[in-house]
Structures are given as C-alpha cells and as structure tokens.
KETOR-525447 format. One record per atom (N, C-alpha, C): x, z, y. Coordinates in pm, whole numbers, padded with zeros to 5 digits, always signed. Atoms other than C-alpha are relative to their C-alpha. Example, Ala and Ser with C-alpha at 12.3 -4.5 7.8 and 13.67 -1.06 7.14 Angstrom:
+00089+00000-00119
+01230+00780-00450
+00090+00000+00120
-00082-00006-00119
+01367+00714-00106
-00077+00073+00109
This chain:
-00063+00085-00101
-00180-00759-01566
-00108-00058+00091
+00107+00044-00089
-00421-00792-01275
+00050-00080+00119
-00056+00077-00111
-00185-00941-01017
+00149-00021-00023
-00141+00032+00015
+00169-01067-00965
+00086+00126+00007
-00076-00125-00008
+00287-00717-00874
+00012+00067-00137
-00007-00057+00135
+00201-00602-01227
+00105-00072-00084
-00098+00078+00076
+00409-00884-01375
+00141+00028+00051
-00131-00035-00055
+00696-00801-01140
+00048+00132-00059
-00037-00130+00054
+00692-00441-01261
+00043-00011-00146
-00036+00018+00140
+00702-00554-01624
+00133-00074-00013
-00127+00074+00003
+00981-00805-01557
+00116+00092+00034
-00107-00092-00039
+01182-00531-01392
+00045+00086-00117
-00035-00081+00117
+01169-00332-01716
+00064-00084-00110
-00042+00081+00114
+01240-00625-01948
+00125-00085+00026
-00113+00088-00032
+01507-00829-01766
+00118+00085+00046
-00117-00075-00049
+01863-00698-01718
+00005+00003+00153
+00006-00023-00144
+01904-00559-01370
+00067-00111+00081
-00073+00101-00077
+02161-00815-01254
-00082-00127+00016
+00077+00124-00006
+01933-01109-01338
-00133+00020+00071
+00124-00027-00072
+01611-00946-01217
+00024+00003+00150
-00024-00012-00143
+01764-00862-00882
+00054-00130+00060
-00034+00134-00048
+01911-01213-00856
-00126-00071+00047
+00127+00064-00037
+01551-01334-00850
-00070+00073+00113
+00079-00086-00089
+01422-01046-00640
+00061+00019+00138
-00070-00045-00121
+01683-01008-00367
+00001-00105+00110
-00025+00088-00114
+01757-01159-00026
+00142+00020+00047
-00136-00009-00052
+02071-01197+00182
+00014+00112+00102
-00039-00101-00099
+02245-00935+00396
-00098+00119+00000
+00088-00116-00009
+01991-00672+00516
-00141-00029-00053
+00128+00043+00058
+01699-00864+00358
-00114+00008+00101
+00104-00003-00103
+01511-00871+00691
-00096-00118-00015
+00086+00118+00014
+01384-01225+00636
-00081+00006-00129
+00075-00020+00124
+01288-01144+00277
-00124+00084+00027
+00114-00086-00032
+01066-00863+00408
-00096-00068+00097
+00085+00066-00100
+00941-01075+00698
-00096-00100-00063
+00089+00094+00067
+00800-01336+00462
-00129+00068-00044
+00119-00072+00045
+00565-01079+00313
-00077+00059+00118
+00068-00066-00112
+00491-00893+00637
-00081-00100+00083
+00070+00100-00082
+00395-01211+00824
-00126-00050-00070
+00120+00041+00073
+00156-01320+00550
-00107+00111+00004
+00095-00111-00003
-00001-00975+00543
-00059+00022+00139
+00047-00015-00138
-00041-00989+00922
-00112-00098+00033
+00108+00097-00019
-00284-01279+00885
-00122+00049-00077
+00124-00043+00064
-00645-01187+00809
-00088-00121-00030
+00094+00107+00035
-00903-01406+00637
-00133+00023+00070
+00125-00008-00075
-01225-01483+00824
-00119-00013-00096
+00112+00002+00094
-01524-01387+00610
-00118-00075+00060
+00124+00069-00036
-01827-01620+00624
-00104+00026-00108
+00107-00028+00095
-02165-01565+00461
-00107-00108+00009
+00113+00093+00006
-02477-01762+00366
+00047-00145-00005
-00054+00134+00018
-02270-02066+00268
-00016-00041-00146
+00011+00048+00138
-02329-02279-00040
+00140-00032-00052
-00135+00018+00054
-02001-02239-00225
-00003+00003-00153
+00017-00006+00145
-02131-02277-00579
+00097-00093-00072
-00086+00099+00065
-01927-02586-00664
+00127-00018+00084
-00124+00005-00077
-01573-02530-00536
+00101-00092-00069
-00101+00092+00053
-01299-02789-00578
+00138+00042+00049
-00139-00034-00033
-00930-02695-00590
+00092-00119-00021
-00085+00115+00031
-00805-03039-00692
+00049-00067+00127
-00060+00066-00115
-00576-03228-00459
+00106-00098-00047
-00117+00081+00031
-00277-03462-00445
+00120+00057+00075
-00125-00043-00062
+00082-03362-00375
+00098-00115-00012
-00081+00123-00011
+00306-03652-00266
-00054-00110-00092
+00063+00108+00074
+00058-03888-00427
-00030+00030-00145
+00022-00036+00140
+00042-03703-00759
-00121+00093-00011
+00115-00089+00018
-00287-03549-00879
+00046+00139-00041
-00031-00139+00035
-00277-03169-00901
-00130+00076-00011
+00122-00075+00022
-00537-02927-01030
-00024+00103+00110
+00009-00092-00113
-00466-02701-00732
+00121-00024+00090
-00111+00028-00092
-00239-02711-00424
+00117+00097-00018
-00108-00092+00034
+00050-02529-00592
+00102-00072-00085
-00108+00052+00082
+00388-02622-00738
+00099+00113-00028
-00105-00097+00030
+00669-02428-00903
+00129-00046+00066
-00120+00032-00077
+00975-02420-00678
+00124-00002-00089
-00126-00004+00074
+01330-02488-00800
+00065+00136+00014
-00066-00131-00002
+01503-02163-00894
+00123-00005-00090
-00123+00000+00076
+01860-02117-01010
+00001+00107-00109
-00018-00094+00110
+01955-01940-01335
-00133+00044-00063
+00133-00034+00054
+01590-01950-01448
+00010+00040-00147
-00012-00028+00141
+01695-01952-01812
+00068+00131-00032
-00054-00133+00023
+01860-01612-01766
-00105+00109+00026
+00112-00094-00008
+01526-01448-01682
-00066+00013-00137
+00054+00006+00136
+01405-01552-02029
+00060-00123-00065
-00063+00113+00067
+01568-01779-02284
-00084-00126+00008
+00072+00126-00013
+01476-02145-02228
-00098-00001+00116
+00095-00021-00108
+01308-02045-01903
-00048-00125+00070
+00040+00124-00069
+01311-02389-01742
-00100-00080-00084
+00092+00071+00088
+01143-02546-02043
-00136+00069-00002
+00126-00075+00003
+00882-02270-02056
-00077-00018+00130
+00066+00021-00129
+00811-02309-01684
-00059-00139+00012
+00050+00137-00006
+00777-02685-01711
-00122-00018-00088
+00115+00010+00090
+00540-02651-02006
-00123+00066+00061
+00114-00070-00060
+00322-02396-01829
-00057-00078+00118
+00046+00079-00114
+00307-02611-01516
-00077-00124-00047
+00067+00120+00052
+00215-02922-01717
-00139+00034-00052
+00131-00040+00053
-00066-02738-01897
-00096+00036+00113
+00084-00040-00113
-00193-02607-01562
-00031-00116+00093
+00025+00115-00085
-00179-02950-01400
+00060+00009+00138
-00069-00010-00128
+00067-02865-01124
+00145-00045-00017
-00139+00045+00013
+00420-02993-01045
+00097+00115-00028
-00110-00091+00026
+00735-02822-01169
+00127-00066+00051
-00125+00054-00052
+01072-02866-00996
+00118+00071-00066
-00118-00053+00068
+01396-02819-01192
+00117+00007+00098
-00115-00021-00089
+01701-02682-01009
+00127-00062-00057
-00134+00039+00041
+02049-02828-01018
+00068+00114-00075
-00064-00117+00059
+02160-02472-01105
-00083+00060-00113
+00081-00046+00113
+01935-02454-01409
+00090+00031-00119
-00071-00030+00124
+02042-02314-01743
-00027-00111-00102
+00032+00118+00082
+01859-02584-01940
+00023-00126+00082
-00035+00123-00072
+01974-02934-01847
-00121-00088+00025
+00105+00100-00026
+01767-03222-01711
-00047-00060-00132
+00034+00067+00125
+01781-03386-02051
-00075+00093-00097
+00068-00095+00089
+01674-03071-02240
-00146+00019+00043
+00137-00016-00049
+01369-03024-02018
-00080-00128-00025
+00068+00129+00021
+01282-03396-02037
-00042-00017-00146
+00030+00014+00143
+01297-03385-02417
-00110+00095-00045
+00093-00104+00044
+01073-03077-02431
-00140-00016+00058
+00131+00014-00064
+00787-03184-02202
-00033-00147+00019
+00043+00138-00015
+00583-03502-02177
-00030-00037+00146
+00039+00024-00138
+00485-03463-01811
+00123-00013+00090
-00114+00012-00094
+00727-03591-01542
+00009+00122+00092
-00022-00113-00089
+00881-03315-01331
+00086-00044+00118
-00087+00026-00115
+01059-03302-00996
+00140+00055-00031
-00135-00053+00014
+01434-03248-00969
+00056+00033+00137
-00061-00044-00125
+01609-03052-00695
+00150-00023-00006
-00142+00032-00001
+01956-03162-00593
+00068+00060+00123
-00088-00035-00111
+02236-03023-00378
+00100-00114+00018
-00109+00095-00024
+02480-03262-00213
+00130+00079-00005
-00125-00074+00024
+02816-03139-00342
+00119-00072+00063
-00124+00064-00045
+03168-03202-00221
+00039-00112-00095
-00023+00104+00101
+03209-03394-00544
-00121-00092+00000
+00115+00089-00012
+02975-03677-00446
-00026-00077-00129
+00019+00065+00128
+03034-03836-00782
-00092+00082-00090
+00087-00087+00078
+02868-03535-00944
-00144-00011+00049
+00134+00015-00056
+02571-03562-00707
-00060-00134-00040
+00049+00133+00040
+02543-03934-00780
-00043+00001-00146
+00032-00005+00142
+02547-03860-01151
-00127+00079-00025
+00123-00078+00015
+02276-03594-01117
-00122-00084+00035
+00113+00084-00041
+02048-03838-00933
-00026-00108-00105
+00016+00100+00106
+02114-04103-01198
-00069+00061-00122
+00061-00067+00114
+02024-03853-01470
-00147+00033+00027
+00140-00028-00035
+01705-03757-01285
-00085-00127-00012
+00070+00127+00016
+01605-04124-01273
-00021-00032-00147
+00009+00028+00143
+01678-04164-01645
-00102+00090-00068
+00097-00094+00056
+01458-03860-01715
-00140-00021+00057
+00130+00035-00058
+01170-04023-01523
-00054+00110+00092
+00047-00099-00096
+01157-03744-01265
-00083-00069+00108
+00095+00066-00090
+00869-03816-01028
+00031+00024+00147
-00040-00023-00139
+01032-03679-00711
+00137+00067+00001
-00130-00065-00022
+01373-03573-00582
-00014+00092+00121
+00006-00098-00109
+01394-03258-00370
+00142+00036+00041
-00132-00033-00054
+01704-03224-00153
-00009+00134+00072
-00007-00129-00069
+01777-02862-00060
+00108-00009+00107
-00088+00024-00113
+01931-02875+00286
+00057+00128+00062
-00038-00125-00067
+01978-02506+00371
+00099+00084-00079
-00101-00074+00074
+02253-02413+00127
+00130-00080-00001
-00131+00066-00009
+02565-02587+00254
+00111+00104+00001
-00085-00118+00023
+02728-02244+00274
-00093+00109-00050
+00087-00098+00065
+02600-01944+00082
-00005+00131+00075
+00018-00131-00059
+02454-01637+00245
+00036+00109-00099
-00040-00107+00090
+02587-01312+00105
-00120+00085-00041
+00108-00082+00054
+02346-01122-00119
+00061+00127-00057
-00070-00123+00034
+02461-00764-00138
-00033+00049-00141
+00038-00052+00132
+02262-00674-00448
+00067-00078-00112
-00068+00080+00103
+02418-00963-00642
+00143+00048-00020
-00139-00045+00009
+02768-00842-00561
+00007+00135-00071
-00001-00132+00061
+02687-00484-00657
-00033-00006-00149
+00039+00014+00140
+02537-00605-00985
+00097-00085-00081
-00099+00078+00074
+02840-00814-01077
-00023-00150+00005
+00024+00143-00013
+02689-01153-00985
+00077-00057+00119
-00089+00052-00103
+02981-01225-00756
+00074-00119-00058
-00083+00110+00049
+03227-01513-00784
+00146+00045+00006
+00060+00015+00133
+03379-01467-01029
-00087+00119-00037
+00086-00111+00041
+03112-01253-01201
+00083+00113-00060
-00069-00117+00055
+03219-00901-01290
-00077+00051-00123
+00060-00058+00120
+03152-00777-01643
+00027+00150+00005
-00015-00144-00011
+03090-00404-01612
-00067+00068-00120
+00060-00078+00108
+03003-00135-01864
-00150+00015+00025
+00142-00016-00031
+02672-00082-01682
-00078-00126-00036
+00068+00126+00033
+02583-00452-01719
-00016-00015-00150
+00004+00016+00146
+02670-00452-02089
-00104+00094-00061
+00097-00096+00053
+02467-00137-02158
-00142-00039+00038
+00133+00041-00046
+02176-00270-01951
-00053-00114-00087
+00043+00112+00084
+02163-00595-02149
-00032+00046-00142
+00022-00050+00136
+02189-00406-02477
-00132+00076-00011
+00125-00077+00001
+01883-00202-02378
-00123-00088+00018
+00112+00093-00020
+01668-00516-02337
-00012-00091-00123
+00001+00080+00124
+01606-00635-02697
-00086-00125+00008
+00084+00120-00012
+01322-00877-02609
+00075-00110+00074
-00078+00097-00077
+01541-01045-02350
+00114-00055-00085
-00114+00043+00081
+01840-01055-02584
-00044-00096-00111
+00049+00088+00106
+01632-01211-02862
-00036-00138+00055
+00035+00130-00060
+01501-01481-02627
+00126-00078+00034
-00124+00070-00033
+01857-01559-02522
+00069-00054-00125
-00060+00047+00125
+01978-01585-02882
-00066-00129-00047
+00073+00119+00044
+01711-01850-02947
+00000-00111+00103
+00006+00097-00110
+01764-02034-02617
+00085-00124-00030
-00077+00122+00021
+01883-02397-02621
+00127-00005+00084
-00118-00002-00087
+02134-02317-02345
+00014+00138+00062
-00025-00129-00064
+02299-02006-02201
+00103-00013+00111
-00092+00025-00109
+02517-02167-01935
-00063-00103+00092
+00056+00099-00092
+02467-02414-01648
-00008-00135-00070
+00015+00118+00085
+02325-02701-01852
+00038-00130+00066
-00028+00127-00068
+02367-02970-01587
+00148-00023+00025
-00145+00016-00020
+02743-02907-01572
+00072-00030-00131
-00064+00028+00129
+02807-02965-01942
+00066-00138+00004
-00073+00126+00001
+03074-03232-01978
+00059-00039+00133
-00051+00034-00133
+03151-03229-01606
+00134+00067+00028
-00124-00073-00021
+03422-02964-01600
+00039+00066-00132
-00048-00066+00121
+03634-02790-01861
-00054+00143-00009
+00036-00139+00025
+03540-02456-02016
-00139+00034+00052
+00136-00025-00047
+03166-02482-01948
-00067+00116-00072
+00055-00119+00065
+03108-02192-02187
+00025+00126+00082
-00034-00116-00082
+03252-01960-01922
-00081-00002+00129
+00076-00009-00125
+03006-01854-01654
+00091+00027+00119
-00094-00026-00109
+03302-01731-01449
+00058-00130+00052
-00057+00128-00041
+03466-02074-01446
-00103-00086+00072
+00105+00082-00062
+03138-02246-01365
-00038+00053+00137
+00037-00059-00128
+03049-02003-01088
+00106-00028+00106
-00107+00030-00094
+03390-02054-00926
-00007-00146+00045
+00008+00142-00034
+03348-02433-00941
-00117-00026+00095
+00119+00020-00082
+02996-02419-00794
+00024+00053+00141
-00021-00061-00131
+03100-02187-00510
+00085-00088+00091
-00085+00089-00080
+03360-02442-00399
-00067-00133+00030
+00061+00131-00010
+03117-02733-00422
-00106-00015+00109
+00098+00012-00108
+02854-02650-00159
+00068-00063+00121
-00068+00088-00096
+02926-02902+00116
-00050+00021+00142
+00043-00021-00138
+02911-02793+00483
+00008-00124+00087
-00006+00124-00080
+02973-03153+00595
-00129-00081-00009
+00125+00073+00018
+02619-03259+00494
-00067-00028+00135
+00064+00042-00125
+02453-03456+00776
-00121-00088-00031
+00119+00083+00017
+02131-03650+00832
+00037-00142-00046
-00039+00137+00038
+02322-03977+00791
+00021-00013-00151
-00018+00005+00145
+02383-03882+00426
-00129-00038-00072
+00126+00040+00063
+02014-03950+00360
+00000-00148-00037
-00006+00143+00031
+02090-04322+00371
+00065-00022-00136
-00068+00010+00129
+02329-04279+00078
-00092+00047-00113
+00092-00050+00102
+02072-04072-00112
-00112-00099-00026
+00107+00098+00014
+01802-04331-00045
+00045-00121-00083
-00050+00112+00081
+02022-04601-00196
-00001+00035-00148
-00003-00044+00139
+02048-04394-00513
-00139+00033-00053
+00131-00049+00041
+01688-04271-00520
-00109-00072+00079
+00104+00072-00071
+01407-04514-00428
-00137+00067-00006
+00130-00064+00019
+01127-04276-00532
-00033+00101+00108
+00045-00101-00095
+00953-03986-00359
+00115+00096+00032
-00110-00085-00045
+01197-03779-00152
-00055+00114+00084
+00043-00122-00069
+01134-03421-00038
+00124+00071+00052
-00110-00083-00052
+01361-03215+00189
-00049+00144+00013
+00036-00142-00001
+01348-02838+00141
+00096+00078+00090
-00083-00084-00086
+01469-02586+00396
-00022-00026+00148
+00031+00030-00140
+01303-02702+00721
-00065+00122+00063
+00057-00112-00074
+01233-02424+00974
-00019-00031+00148
+00006+00034-00141
+01246-02609+01306
-00072-00133+00018
+00071+00128-00022
+01008-02879+01440
+00093-00116+00031
-00094+00109-00030
+01310-03076+01563
+00054-00062-00128
-00048+00052+00129
+01448-03107+01210
-00112-00072-00073
+00114+00066+00065
+01101-03194+01084
-00021-00140+00058
+00016+00132-00062
+01078-03482+01335
+00108-00096-00046
-00109+00086+00049
+01418-03615+01227
-00031-00048-00141
+00034+00038+00137
+01307-03609+00864
-00110-00104-00002
+00110+00097-00007
+00988-03794+00955
+00052-00136+00048
-00055+00126-00052
+01183-04055+01154
+00080-00074-00107
-00082+00060+00105
+01403-04114+00849
-00081-00038-00124
+00086+00047+00108
+01104-04182+00624
-00009+00089-00121
+00014-00094+00111
+01113-03870+00408
-00148+00014-00033
+00139-00007+00043
+00793-03836+00205
-00064+00136+00027
+00053-00134-00021
+00753-03459+00241
+00113+00094+00035
-00097-00106-00027
+00928-03149+00368
-00057+00131-00053
+00040-00135+00039
+00919-02790+00247
+00044+00095+00110
-00031-00104-00098
+00898-02531+00522
+00043+00123-00077
-00056-00104+00086
+01124-02268+00372
+00122+00063+00063
-00123-00070-00038
+01383-02003+00455
+00078+00045-00124
-00069-00026+00127
+01512-02006+00095
-00035+00138-00054
+00043-00131+00051
+01310-01697+00012
+00075+00116+00062
-00078-00107-00064
+01513-01493+00262
+00137+00019-00060
-00127-00013+00072
+01828-01563+00060
+00116-00069+00073
-00107+00069-00071
+02026-01759+00321
+00023+00062+00138
-00020-00051-00135
+02000-01696+00698
-00088+00122+00023
+00076-00121-00027
+01894-01335+00732
-00021+00012+00150
+00035-00001-00141
+01716-01290+01065
-00076-00125+00040
+00084+00117-00026
+01545-01629+01041
-00146+00042-00004
+00142-00037+00001
+01169-01625+01100
-00062-00017-00138
+00079+00021+00121
+00918-01596+00820
-00049-00144-00002
+00042+00139+00012
+00821-01938+00688
-00139-00022+00059
+00137+00017-00047
+00452-01884+00772
-00008+00002+00152
+00002-00007-00147
+00538-01809+01136
+00028-00135+00064
-00036+00129-00059
+00687-02154+01196
-00082-00115-00058
+00076+00107+00064
+00455-02350+00967
-00095-00072+00095
+00094+00073-00086
+00183-02426+01228
+00068-00096+00098
-00067+00086-00097
+00430-02567+01482
+00060-00123-00067
-00057+00114+00072
+00591-02790+01219
-00111-00096-00043
+00116+00085+00034
+00252-02916+01098
-00046-00077+00124
+00041+00067-00123
+00161-02992+01458
+00097-00112+00037
-00102+00098-00038
+00487-03183+01503
-00002-00124-00090
-00017+00114+00092
+00480-03402+01190
-00109-00013-00105
+00101-00002+00105
+00168-03328+00987
-00076-00129-00018
+00068+00129+00013
+00021-03671+01059
+00093-00110-00049
-00098+00101+00041
+00339-03848+00944
+00056+00023-00140
-00052-00033+00133
+00435-03672+00620
-00072+00123-00052
+00058-00121+00058
+00320-03402+00382
+00091+00119+00028
-00072-00124-00027
+00421-03049+00475
-00036+00100-00108
+00019-00100+00104
+00466-02807+00185
+00055+00133+00050
-00036-00134-00047
+00513-02432+00220
+00064+00082-00111
-00068-00090+00093
+00752-02190+00050
+00045+00122+00078
-00045-00119-00072
+00797-01830+00154
-00088+00121-00023
+00065-00127+00024
+00644-01528-00014
-00136-00006-00066
+00132+00009+00064
+00334-01658-00196
-00002+00082-00129
+00017-00083+00119
+00230-01391-00446
-00146+00007-00044
+00142-00008+00032
-00147-01445-00450
-00072-00124+00049
+00083+00109-00051
-00426-01692-00395
-00033+00016+00146
+00024-00023-00142
-00491-01527-00060
+00117-00051+00084
-00118+00052-00071
-00133-01604+00048
-00005-00152+00006
+00007+00145+00003
-00179-01964-00061
-00107-00052+00095
+00106+00042-00091
-00508-01994+00128
+00046+00008+00146
-00051-00013-00137
-00338-01869+00446
+00094-00114+00035
-00092+00111-00025
-00065-02131+00412
-00075-00132+00016
+00080+00121-00009
-00321-02406+00354
-00075-00005+00133
+00072-00005-00127
-00520-02291+00656
+00091-00025+00119
-00098+00029-00105
-00201-02318+00862
+00048-00145-00004
-00029+00143+00000
-00177-02685+00766
+00082-00052-00116
-00079+00047+00113
+00030-02697+00446
-00086-00079-00098
+00070+00074+00104
-00068-02954+00184
-00004+00082-00130
-00009-00080+00122
+00043-02718-00095
+00105+00109+00021
-00099-00106-00004
+00246-02405-00159
+00088-00003-00123
-00094-00011+00111
+00548-02342-00382
+00021+00147-00033
-00030-00137+00041
+00612-02027-00585
+00135+00003-00071
-00129-00021+00065
+00961-01910-00679
+00006+00137-00063
-00007-00136+00053
+00973-01532-00713
-00117+00030-00093
+00117-00027+00085
+00619-01512-00852
+00016-00066-00137
-00027+00071+00125
+00712-01771-01115
+00100+00077-00086
-00104-00070+00076
+01025-01577-01216
-00047+00136-00050
+00054-00126+00048
+00837-01247-01238
-00083-00022-00127
+00081+00029+00118
+00588-01400-01480
+00085-00038-00119
-00089+00044+00106
+00865-01564-01681
+00075+00119-00060
-00075-00115+00049
+01070-01245-01707
-00087+00099-00074
+00089-00097+00062
+00768-01040-01803
-00049-00046-00137
+00070+00043+00121
+00602-01255-02069
+00035-00142-00043
-00036+00136+00039
+00783-01588-02100
-00100-00101+00050
+00092+00105-00042
+00564-01897-02089
-00139+00056+00030
+00131-00060-00023
+00248-01687-02116
-00006+00068+00136
-00003-00064-00131
+00357-01496-01806
-00007-00099+00113
+00009+00104-00102
+00407-01814-01607
-00143-00051+00011
+00140+00043+00001
+00062-01932-01712
-00088+00103+00068
+00081-00106-00059
-00080-01595-01611
+00015+00002+00152
-00021+00005-00145
+00076-01617-01263
-00080-00114+00061
+00072+00117-00053
-00067-01966-01209
-00150+00025+00002
+00144-00020+00009
-00413-01865-01327
-00047+00114+00091
+00035-00104-00097
-00412-01544-01120
-00014-00060+00140
+00005+00062-00133
-00335-01748-00809
-00118-00095+00010
+00113+00093-00002
-00594-02010-00905
-00132+00076+00023
+00125-00075-00014
-00872-01752-00945
-00011+00067+00137
+00001-00065-00132
-00774-01564-00630
-00028-00101+00111
+00025+00104-00100
-00771-01887-00431
-00147-00040-00002
+00139+00041+00011
-01114-01987-00563
-00095+00105+00057
+00085-00107-00051
-01273-01648-00490
+00014+00014+00151
-00023-00016-00144
-01114-01626-00146
-00060-00116+00078
+00068+00112-00064
-01239-01975-00061
-00149+00026+00011
+00144-00027-00002
-01592-01872-00156
-00036+00103+00107
+00032-00107-00094
-01580-01557+00056
+00032-00036+00145
-00024+00049-00136
-01453-01752+00357
-00084-00125+00029
+00093+00109-00024
-01723-02018+00319
+00055-00138-00024
-00066+00128+00024
-01503-02295+00183
-00030-00050-00141
+00032+00055+00132
-01588-02529-00104
+00097-00107-00046
-00093+00108+00037
-01314-02796-00098
+00136+00030+00062
-00133-00036-00050
-00944-02716-00071
+00057-00108+00089
-00050+00109-00084
-00889-03056+00092
-00068-00005+00136
+00075-00001-00126
-01136-02978+00371
-00019+00142+00050
+00010-00137-00048
-01060-02623+00469
-00024+00004+00150
+00018-00020-00144
-01189-02508+00805
+00130+00054+00060
-00127-00041-00062
-00898-02463+01044
-00005+00140+00058
+00009-00136-00054
-01033-02130+01169
-00035+00101-00109
+00028-00090+00111
-01052-01966+00827
+00085+00127+00006
-00087-00118-00011
-00782-01718+00932
+00001+00054+00142
-00021-00070-00126
-00730-01466+01209
+00146+00046+00003
-00134-00056-00013
-00397-01351+01343
-00008+00126+00085
+00007-00128-00070
-00349-00991+01449
+00096+00004+00118
-00083-00017-00119
-00221-00937+01803
+00071+00135-00007
-00071-00129+00003
+00026-00653+01874
-00090+00120+00022
+00090-00112-00026
-00265-00439+01997
-00103+00018-00111
+00091-00012+00113
-00445-00489+01667
-00123-00087+00009
+00117+00087-00015
-00706-00730+01804
+00019-00126-00084
-00004+00121+00081
-00791-01022+01574
-00031-00121+00085
+00022+00124-00072
-00758-01369+01722
-00012-00115-00098
+00012+00118+00085
-00880-01689+01559
+00120-00090+00025
-00120+00082-00013
-00578-01909+01491
-00030-00131+00070
+00036+00127-00061
-00759-02230+01590
-00144+00008+00046
+00137+00005-00048
-01070-02287+01799
-00074-00121-00053
+00063+00117+00058
-01136-02618+01624
-00060+00040-00134
+00064-00033+00126
-01383-02592+01335
-00039-00129-00071
+00022+00124+00073
-01406-02856+01066
-00130+00001-00079
+00128-00003+00069
-01737-02744+00920
+00004+00080-00127
-00007-00069+00130
-01650-02642+00565
-00136+00000-00067
+00126-00005+00075
-01933-02542+00335
-00116+00049+00086
+00108-00057-00082
-02127-02357+00607
-00064-00104+00092
+00053+00110-00080
-02160-02664+00825
-00035+00032+00142
+00028-00034-00139
-02200-02473+01149
+00083+00121+00040
C-alpha cells in the first residue's frame, strides 16, 4: 500500500459493490466528480532548491483546536457499512493521529456510541430537517457528547441523483437483488466485521421513528426530511441551540462566503459535496482562491474536494485553505483495512505533505509561500498563481 489508490483498489475488492460505489460515485454524469481530480492535477508544484528544510513543522490549529497537521476527516454517510463500526474506527484513528474527526448525521454508529468509544472530542455534522424537533434533538445530543464543533451541511436540501446508487439498489426504498445478496456473501471479511459491529442501521435515528431495524423504512423517512426551505435566517435558530464553534459546509460562491462571515460563522468548508450534488458545478479548488480572497481575513476557510495525497493537500493550502478534509480517501482506507487503513491514509498524506514541502522549499505549514504552485494555462505554459512571495525556508 504505497498510496491511496492502492487502498481504493483493495477496498473495491473487499466491500460489497453497492456500498463501495456509494462512497466512490458522484451525481448524474459525474462531471464535477472528475473535475475535482482534474483541477488538482492541473496545478503544478514549484520546486525550490538550496533551502534549509531540515526541521519541518506540520502542526497547526483548526478552529482553535491544535492539530498535528492541517487535515480533518470529513463527515460521510453510511460509514459503518464500509466496515463494521466504521465511525468508531475512524474517530479512533483520527484521535491517535491528532487530527479532527467529524461524525455525520447519517452515520451507522450513533453520537453516543462514538462518544463512549473515544476519549477525544469530535465534530458533529448536522442537516436541518423538516422535522426541526429532530434537528434540535441532534444538536442537544451533540452538546451532551461534548462535540467540539458543529458542522452544518448547507448543500443537501434536495438530493442530486446518483445513477450508480440506483443501479446498485441504493435507491429509496433500497432494492434487495440477487446480485447484491451474492456480492455480500462473497465478502467474508466485510460480513464478519458487520456481524461484530455495534450498529447496522442509522444509529442517530434509533428511538425517533418506528421500525428502525428496516433500512428501507429509514431511507424513506430520510428522503422526505431534507428541507428545501432552509435559509440564512435559520442560522439564528441554530446559534441559539449551539453556542460553540460553527462551521458551514458546501460553500462554492464568494457571495455566500461573505454572508456566512457577516453572520459570525467560525469557518466554512469550500466543497461541492464530492461531486455528489450539483453536477456541472466547478471543482472546489477552482473557486477556493476567490473565496479566500473574499473572507480569508474574517474566518477560517477549509477545503474539501478530491484530496487523495499530500501533494493535493499542499495545493489547497497554497491556495489559502487553513486545512483540508478527506472523505473518499478515508472511506477507501476504512473499507480496505479498517482502522489500520484509516491510519495508513492519514500517514501517507502526512509523509507526502512533508516531503513535498521540503522539495518546494517550505519548512512551516503555517507559513507557506503563496507562490509555491503554478497553474497551467490552456497552451501548457506554467503561470505562478501569486506574484507575492512570503519567504518560506529559502528566504529569497
């Protein structure tokens, strides 16, 4: 396992197709899913030499919390179906690595199960549902579990269609097909992890609706709960319930970023939901610089959108992000090797980031030179992204 691609290949063999492709797919024609990777690959790193980079520092702070590197694990739905107890394993790996972990509302293990299994506070991601009482209860439970930040996902008020999910039976209601049953039966490691898992359904919905043992019933309830009436004014209601750190995920436009800053949000995540919502939206990295320019001096800007390596993370940091989030990379590691796979993904990215910093003349992740990257023009010519130079380790 030399990179995240190796772990993805192993996860593809070990996780039932329906669940692997749930993590791997995008919406509609998957143009934005592909754009996230293509745009990152279109950015080149600027090699520098004769720089003293012997003592490199990756430590930083993310929304005021110390982190061993500028990376966090993004909220991902149905994580516990990639590997039994997946949310707990992810939270443990993140805690050991010294980075934040964010639990999804649509997790298989509940807030309380994760809280009981890990000593380190984690973030919680929330959707504002039509049933506002349910949302209120989720926020109350996050407070009781000592979650250190609340992340509001704003770009899923209606759900983009994901063709591969429908074909694999992950529709609403889910379809149980002979192919799915045979596929699951052929994955003994996965099946064994599920048999030992503390939860095999949507843990945060237990006790909220009847028949929570039925994924079909739960999926139907969830599909009706995404609320297209969500507006900026609803933040006031959320703030009354949650006095702690507040992050909004799903920002792709500088205008929305300015509104969030005006409303006192602590951080935003520049994200297109991994290409799983508005197909045809720009790659997250393409809009990141303009959003940082708009609000970077007023709040922390985090990045989510295709990070599979330390080089990808370095590019996002050079574009102004305080830290990056990993979703797909996290799930590939989890599906491949459980907690050990998540740890391996984090450490691969850590080492790649450290080496790439050295080869670009950087010694402190908090003081990266702004011209550490080049952007390729249509004619293939490399252009420095910024003409301002902050010095870095080379000093000239």
